N, C-alpha and C positions, 0 to 999 in steps of 0.2 A: 426315194424312187417309185414315182408313181403308177400304177397299171398302166393307164394309157401310153406313159412313156415307155417301160416295158415292151409293149405291145408295138410300138412304133420301131423299136431296136428292133425286135424278131421280126418285123414286115424288112425294113432293109436288109437284116444278115440273108433273110429267104432270097430277095431278089437278087445280092451278089452273088450267094449260092447257085440260084438257078441258072445262072445268066453264064458265070464264070469257072464253076466248078464242077459242072454234070454233064459229061461228055458219055455219048452214046457209042457202042461200037462192040467188041469184044473184047474183055478185060480177065486177066487171069487176077485174082483178089489175093492178100496175101495169106489167107486160107486156104488158099488152093483151089477153089472152086473159080466157076468162070460164070461171068454176068455181061449182061448185054449194056449194060452202062456202069461207068465208074464216076463217084463222086469224090475229089480232091480238097479236104478239105485245105489245107495246107494253103492253096491259090488262095486262100480268100483270107486264115490267119495272119499269113505273109504279109499281109497291108495295112496302110495306117487304118481305113476305116474298118476291115473286117478284122484286126485286132481288134480294137476300139469296141467295134459292136458285141463280138465275142467273150472280151473280158467283163463288159457292162452289165451282159446278161447275165452271166455265169456266177458273176460279185452279188448280183441281186440274190441269185438263186441259193448260194449260200451263207447270207447275210444274215447274223445271228444263233450259227452254227457252231457248235464249240470244236472247233479245228485248229490245228497251230500251223499248218502248211497246205498246200495245194500241187498235185505234180502228176506225173503219169510217163508212159512209154514213151521211149523218143523215138519218131520223130513227130509225129502227130500231136503229143501234148507239149515241144517245145516254144511255138510260139504263143498257144495258149498261156503256159505261167507266167512266159517274159510280161506279157501285157497285162497278166493280172498282178504282179506284185508290183509293178509300175502302176496301175489306176489304184491299186489300193492302199498306196503310200499317199498319191494325190487326194484321195477320198477319206485319207486321215483314218484308214481301217487297214492298216498294213498285216498284209499274212505273206509269209516265207513261202519261196517253192522250192521243188527236187525235179530231178529227172533222173529216171530208172531207164540204165543201161539195158542194151539187149543184152550184151555179154561183160563181165567183169573187163576193165580196164589190165592191160599187160606189163604197164610199168605203174611208178610211184606207188600209192597205196590200195591199188586193185580193186577199187569200188565199183558196184555198181548203181548206188544212190548216188547223183551227185546235188549239189546245195547244202545249205547251212544243214549240220546235222541233227536228224529228230531222233529223241530221247525213247526209251521204252514207254511205253503208256502213252505216246504222242496220238492226236486223234487226226486224222488227214483226210484228202477227198481225193480222190485221180479221178483226171479229167484227161480226155482223147478228141480228136479230130471226129472221128468215124469209127463203129463199134459195126461188125458182121457177127462173130463168132464171140466175140471177147477174149478170145484167147490173149491178147498181148496185154490188158486189162487184170488176167486171171495171173499172167505170170507174174506183174507188178504187185499184186496184192499179196502171192505168197511171200516173194522176198521181201516185202513191208513186215509182211506176219514173222517170219524166219528174225528178222530187229526186235520184233515185240511192241510194232508199230500197228494200230489200229485201224484198219480200212473198213468201212461199210457202207460206202455209196463212191459212184462213180458217175459223173456229168460225160457227157458226148455231145457235139455239135448234131451229132446226124446218126441215127437208128438205123442202120439195115433192115430191120424185122427181120434176121436171118437166123436167130436162135441167140445173141448174146444177152437179152434180159433171162432168157432161162437159166442159162449158161452161168452166168453170174448170180443169179439167185440160188445156185446152187451149189457155191462155195460162199453164200452169205454176206454178197455184193447187191445193192440195189442200184438198180439202171435207170438213171433219169436223163432226159434228151432234150434238146430244145427244140429239132424235128424228127421225124420218125419218115422216111425213103416214102409212106405213104403221103405227107405232106407236098412230094411231087409229081402225084400223080402215079408211082408205078408202085 
């Protein structure tokens, strides 16, 4: 994909996020912090156009990296990884996906990681829709580390610039984002 194409995809995704996902008001975030805005990336990643744009951009970002899978914390990562695996198959660069549960399943195999089995030593990338403090990404990394899976980077659609980058850095995760909240004038 040429740079011009990726820039056009980002422009379209930005417009969707700004128009549909950015809400103003009083909100309590999953981090417990209060905010005067809320950016619900799933409103976009659960639409055909938004899923396609997000997956296309992330697929371009991870192209050429030595990874076996992409995944992340449920619920923000779910639509992103679903779109990524389909698009990667269509583009003939197939990559598998996984989802990290908040708590282990109480039945069956009682797994925390859903998807094709990840082997010890496998390299993966985490994804999510929005990062505030990075807590869900850090917890996902810890779960994967316990399985011997190597995670050194995470990609989010929007970084709220509220500490996620620093917090992830402290646990050996590099944070990449398609946008930061500053791009939205906040």
